[in-house]
N, C-alpha and C positions, 0 to 999 in steps of 0.2 A: 379751362381751369388754370393752365400754365400762365395765360395772359393776366389772370387776376392776381398773381403773386409775383409779378416782375418788379414792382416798385419796392423801395426800401421800407416805407411804412408798413405796407401789407406783409412783407416778409418778416419784419421785426415783430409785428403783432402776432403773426402765426407762430413764429419761433417762441415768443414769450408764452403764448397760450399753450403750445405743445409742451414747453418746459414745465410750466406750472402744473398742467394736468398730469404730466408724468410724475412730478414730485408729489402731488397730492395723492395720486393712486398708489405710488410707492410707499408714502407715509401711512396711508390708510391700511395698506396690506401689512406693512412691517410693524406699525406701532402696537397693535394688539399683541403680536408675538413678543415684541420687546417688553411690553408691560407685563405679560405673563412671566417672562424670564426674570424680570426685576422682582415681581412679587413672589415668584417661586424662590428666588435667592433669599429674599427677606424672610419669607415664611420658613424656608429650610433652615436658616440660621437660628431662628427662634425654636424650631422643633429640635434642632441639634442640642441647643442649650437645655431644653426640657428633657431630652433623652439622657444627657449626661447627669442631670440632677436625679432622674429616676434611677439610673444605674447606681449612683452613690447610695440612694436610699435602699436599694434592693441588694446591696453587697452581702449582707448577712444571709438573706434568703438564698442567694446563689451559692454561698458556701455550703449551706445545708441542703441545697437542691430540694427545698420544701415548697411544693406548689401551694400548700395551705397558707404559707406566709406571703408568697409572691402574688397570688391571685387577688387577695383582698387589698394588697398594696397597690396593684394596678388600678383597682376601682377607685381607691381613695385619691391617687394622683390625678387620674382622669377627671374626677369630679371637681377638684380644685383648679386644675390648669385648663380644662375644657378641651382636651385632646384625647385621642385614642392611645392607650399604652399597652404594650405587649412585652413580656419577658420570655426569652428563649434560651434554652441551654445549648451547650456546644454541639450537641447532636441534632439540633433543630427542633427539639420537642418544646412546645409552648407550655411554660410553667405558670404564666399569668396573663390574663387578657381582660381588658376593661369593657369591651363592647359585646363579646360573644362568649359562648361556653367553650372554654379551652379544650375540653376533652373531645370535642367534635371537630377540632381544627386539624388540618393536615400538617405534616412535617414541614418546617419553614427553612430548612437548611439550603434549599435551592433558590430561595428568593434572592434577587440581586442585592438588595440592600443588606440582607442578613449575611450573605456570602462575603460581602465586602467587610462587614464588621468582624466576622469570624477570622478574616485574613489580617485583622489588626488596623483597619482603616474605617473612616466614617463612610457609611453607605447611604445613598439617596436614590429614590425612584418615584416616578409618577406612573401609576398603572391602575388598571381596573381591579378592584377587590371582589373576588368571588364570594367572599364571606358577607360583605355589607352591600354588594351590588352597586358600586359607584367608584368613580376615580378618586384616588387618594394620593397625597404626597407623603411618602414614607421617609423617615430618617432613623438610621440605626447606628448605635455606638457600642463598641466592645466594653465589657465590664471585666476589669483585670483585678487579680489578687496575687500579690507577690510577683508581678511581671507576667503572670499567665492569664489567658482569657478564660474566664469561667462562665461567661454567658453574654447575652446581647439584650440591651434595652432599646426598644423601638417605639417611636411616637409617630402619629399620623393625623392628618386633617384632610377633609374633602377639598377639591379645587374649584368648586362651583362659584365661590366668591371672586376668583380671578377672572373667570369667563365673563361674568356680568360687567366687571370693570372694563375689560377690553372692548366689549361691544359698545359701551357708552363712549369710550375714547374714540372709536372709529367714527361715530356720528359727529362728534365735535370737530374732528379733523376735516371731515368732508365739508362742513359748513364754513370753517375758517379758510379752506382752500378756495371755495367759490368766491368769497369776498376778496381774497388776495388776488385772484385771477382778474377780477373786474378792475381793481385798482391798478394792477400791473399793465393791463391793456391800455388804459387811459394814459399812463405815464409813457409807455413805449411809443404810442402814436404821437404824442406831443414832442418827444425827443427826436423821433424820426423826421418829423416835418422841419424841425430846426436844423437838421443835418442835410436834408436832401437839397435845399436851395444852394448852399455853397458847393456841394458835390456836383450839382448840375453845371454850375459855372466852371468848375475845374474840368469837368468832362468836355465842355465845349472848347476850352482852351487846349486841352490835350488833342482833340480832333484837329485843331488848326495846326499844331506842331506836327502831327502825324502826316498832314498834307504838305509839309515842307515850309510852312509859315513860321511865325514867331508869336509868342503870347507871354504875358507877364504872370499869369496864374494868381490873380488877386482874389482872395477868398476871405469871407467873414465867418460868422458862426462860432462854434466851440473852438477851444484851443487845438483840438485834434485836426479839424479841417484847416485851420490856419497853418499848422505845422505841415500838413499834407501839401498845401499850396506852396510853402517855402521849399519843400523837398522837390516838388514837380518843377518849380522854377529853376532850382539848381540843376536838376536833371536835364531840363530843356537847354540851358546854357552849355552844359557839358556835351549834350548830343550835337548841338550846333557846331561847337568847336571840333568835335571828333569828325563830324560830317565834312567840315571844311578841310581838316587834315587828310581825311580819306580821299576826298576829291583831288587835293594837291598831290598826294602820293600816287593816286591812279594816273594823273596826268604825267607825272615824272616817269612812272613805270612804262606808260605808253610810249613816251619819247625814247626811253632807254631801249625798249624792245624794237622800236622802229630803227634805231641807230645800230643795232647789233648786226654783225656781219653774217650771222647764222640765220637761215630761213626758218621762221617760226609760224606754224599754222595750227589753229584750233578749230576742230570740226565738231558738230553736234553728234548726237547718238545716231541719227539717220544719215550722217555723212555730209551734211551741208556745211560749207566753210563759214565760220562765224567771225574769225579774225585772222589776219595775215599781216606780217610786217613788210617793210619795204624790200628786204632781201628776198622774201618769199615771192613777192610780185615780180621781182627780176628773174628769179629762178623758174617759177611756174607760169609766169604771165599774169594777167589780171584775173584774180581768183575770187573776188568778192561776190557772194551769192551763188557760186557754183558748187558742184559736188566734188568732194575730194578725189574720188576715183576717176572723175572726168578730166582732171588736170594733171594727174600723175602719169609719167611716161615710162619710168624704169620699173622693171619687174621686181627688183630688189625692194623698192619702196612699197610696192603693192603687197609683197610677202610680209614685210615688216608690219604694215597696217593690219593685215589679217591675223598675224600672231598677237599683236597688241589687243585686238578685240577679245581674245580669249585668255590673254595673259596680262601681267602687270606691265612689263616693258619688253621691247624687242629692239635689237640693234642690228643694222645691216650696213654693208659697205658697197659703194658703187665705184667701179674702176673701168675707165674707158681709155683707149689708146689714141683715137683720132676723132675729135681733138682730145688732147690729154685732159683727163678729168678724174679726180679721186675725191669722193664724198663719203661722209659718215652720216647715217640716218638713224635717229632715235625716235621710236613711236611708243607712247605711253597712254594707257587708258586712265582718264580722269574720273571725277565724281559724276554720277548720273549718266555714265556711258559716253561722255565726251572724249575726244581723242586729241592728244598733243603730238604734233609732228615737228621735229627739229632736224634740219638738214645742214650739216657743217661742211663747208667747202675746204678740203685739205689739199687742194691741188698745189698751191704755192708751197705749203709745208712739205709735201712730198718732193717737189722740185728742189727745195732747199736741202732736203736730206740727201737727194741724189747728187746735188752739186758738192755738198760737203764730203760725201763718200768718194766722189770722183777726185776732189781736191786732195784728200789723203792719199789716194792711190797714185795720183799724178806726182805729188811731192815725193812719195816713196820711189817712184820710177825715176824721177829726175835726180834724186840723190844716189840711187843705186849704182848708176854707171860711173860717175866720177869717184865714188868711194871704192868701187871694185878696181878701178884703174889705179888709184892711189895704193890700195892694198897690194895689188900685183907688182907695182914698181917697187914698193918697200920690201916685199919678199925677195924680189930679184936682186936688189941692192944687198939685202942681208945674206943672200946666197953666194955672194962673191963679186957681183958686178961693181960694188963700191971700190974695189981695188983697181978697176979699169977707169982711169980718170976721164977719158972721152965719154965712155958709156955713163959714168956717174953724173957728169955734167948734163948729158942729154936727159937722163931720168929726172934730175933736179929741175931742169927747165920744164919738162912735161908735167911734173908734179906741181910746179908753181902755176902753170896754166890751169890745171884742174882746180887748184885751190882758189885761183881768181874767179873761175866760173862758179864755184860754190859760194864764194863771198858775194858775187853779183846776184846769185839766186836768192841768198838770204836777204840782201838789201832790197831786192824787188819784192819779196814776200812781206818784209816789214813795211815797205812803202804802200803796197796794195792793202795791207791790213789797216794802216793809218787812214788811207783814202776811204775805205769802206766803213770805217767806224766814225767818219765825220770829223776827224781831227783836223785842225787848221794846217794843211800841208801847203797850200798855195798862198802867196802874198801878192795879189794883183795890183798893178799900177797902170797908169796911162802910158802906152807905148805905141810906136808906129808899126803898122802891119808890114811895111816894106822892110823895117829893121829886123823883124822876126824872120822874114824870108831870106834876107842877106845873111843873117847869123846862121841859118840852117845851111846855106850854100857854103859858107866858109868852113863850117865845122864838119860837114858831111861830104864836101867835094873830094877830099883824099880817099874816103871810103869808096866812093863811086869810081874813082880812077883805078884803084886796085882791082875792082870788079870789072874793069873795062866797060863801064856803063856811063853814058852821058847824063850829067845832072844839069837841068835847065831851069831857070827861074824867070817867070813872066813878070816884067816890070809893070807897075800900076801907073796910069797917067796922074792919078791923084791918090796919094797914100792916105787912107783913113786911119784914125787913131783908135786903138782898141784898149780894153781894160783887161790886162792879162799879166801873169807871172812869166816873164821872158825865159827864166831858167827852166820852169816846168814845161812851157810850150816848146822850148828847144828839145826837151826830152821826148815830147810827143813826136816832133819831126824826126828825131833820131830813130825812134822805134819804127815809124812808118817807112823811112828811107832805108834803114837797115833791112827791114822785112822785104822791101821792094828789090834791093840789090841781090838778095839771095835767090829771088825767083824771076829775075830778068836775065835773059841770055846775053852773052858778049855782043856788044854793038847795040844793045837796046838803049832805051831812053827813060829817064825819070824826070817828070816835069812838076815843078812847084808853082802854085799860083794862089791869088787871093782876089776876091771880088765882093763889093759891098752888097748887102741884101737887107734893106730896111735898117733895123736897129742892130744888125749883126754883120760880121764879115765872114765869108765862107772861104776857108783855106782848103786847097786840094793837093793831093799827092797822087799823080797818075803815072803808071808804068806800062811798058809794052811787054810784060812778062807772061808767065804761065796762066794768069787769070785765076778765078775762083769758081768752083762748082756751085750751082744754084743751091744745093742742099747744105753748103757750108757757109753761105753768106750770113745767115742769121746767127751763127754760132761762133764765128771766129773771134769775137771779143770776149768769150768765156775764158776763164783762167785755165791754162794748160791745154786749151783745145788746139789741136793740130789737124789740118785736113789730111787726106790720104796722099800718097806718093809725092805729088808735086810740091807740097809745103810741109813735109814731115822731116826735113833734114835740119838738124841743129836747132839751137835756141831752146829756151825754157818754156815757151808757150805763154809767158806772162806779159810780153811787151804790149800787145794790142789791148789787153785788159787794163794795164796801167794807163795807156793812152786814153782809153775810154773814161776811166775814173778822173783823170786830170782834167779832161775837157768838161765833164759834167760838174766838177768842182768849180769851174769858171762860169757855170750856167749855160754851157753850150751843148751841142749834140754832135756825135761822131757817127758816121755811116760808111758802109762799104758797098761797092757795086762792081759788077763784072758782066761782060757780054758772054762769058763762058770760058772754059779751059782753052788756053793758048791765045786769048784775045785781050790780055792785059786786065788790070784792076785799077779802080779809082777809089781812094779814101778821101772823104771830106769831113771837116769839122768846123764848127762855128764858134766865134768869140763875140761877146757884146762890144759894140762900139762905145767909145767914151761918152758920146752924147746919149746913146740909148741907156747906158748904165746910170747916168745922172737923173734921167727921167723916171 
């Protein structure tokens, strides 16, 4: 049965038939009642007029309350008007009646229409009359004298004429309904066939668009189908544009996710990994097609995933000491039970926080000693030592030394700040490597002599040209040689040399001093870092860090090496050759 009504013509025909039948049935049922009410209203209005006329004629009889006057009057009015007439006093006693013997009639005070009239209103009722044994339409009006109700005049007619008219009306409606149904079915079928052709064409075009193709939605037929075709064509163009935008946005988002430094993994409800970015593959290995729980190694991540399965979001932290690793893990349950896992590597951030904290502590430590010395000497002078000229001069000399050390510390801090911020601190130019070595020997030779250490420079057979800022490289040599003289015993040796290495020249500062512990080699270029006992005397701890930044600003690399404590140390740094720089 359902297959028979799938097409538009059949559905339209059935809908029209059902609507017409419903309308005909409703009209056939409702029309007689409406006709009855209409005729009852018309008949009631006429009976009301007759009742008022009868009341006016019976006014004298009601004043006298004389049935001998009212009863003959009721017969005369009824004979001329063709209606039943009844006169009733305020107590409900019938004083005049046109169709029956009034003396045998019951008290009428309880009749609905009489009660309404006695209350001062017009009363109407359709009911079965026990007196005449049929349905009557009653209309009663009050009869007033000097504003007071002195009786009721009632008129009545049988309702049989209304019923016969309603029955005839129902048959006429049924016949008209049948004819209208036949005509409507024919019209609906013709109209439906005119519409189904264009709609079928639009449907086929819509199926093409739904499959990812394109269509023009050309349609003829009525104006409605043409407007539908225009609307579908506009919608198709908009969908195509939005689809293109969505694909472009998806591609951009995919590239963005892949380029993020955080590891991002999306797993299905059953735990199979659906998508992972590049950082996730580096952190967890190749994860495509594997289960999430099979690639996770840290118990903190496993706990976060378990919590996210039953909650909205879970955050965990992974902290390991060897090798140093600090990570933040966020697990969130997505729609349909999918899981989003984000792993943020905060190791560098934690290291930078540690370096910053150590930097503040080291600066405070480096400032505390000279400030304490200055304060102590100032208090000593204030306490009376200023009057002793020899002691005062000694204190002033020592205060100047401390102030010079503080000024040098501030200058070094400013320099290292400029170097780390990327400001242009070096101004490199083409210079001979031999000239850099000779300049270091001339400037630092007296320092080595005072420390009773021999400073040796190895001459090059062919001096290559390098691209460097001679003043800043001289500062590098000064920091390295000064550091070497402090940790080389009397009679030791510091040797400076340079050797070409491809597009770079390798400069070396080698001493025969205390050497460097293996645990300190990787950290000696940090700001304020000082190794234990052998290299903890004097200095701000910024010299090697400044040297490192200056060399890196030239595009070179600085390194330290040592065979161990007591076996000397070697510092090397590279500078680009002039030829290598130009290429």
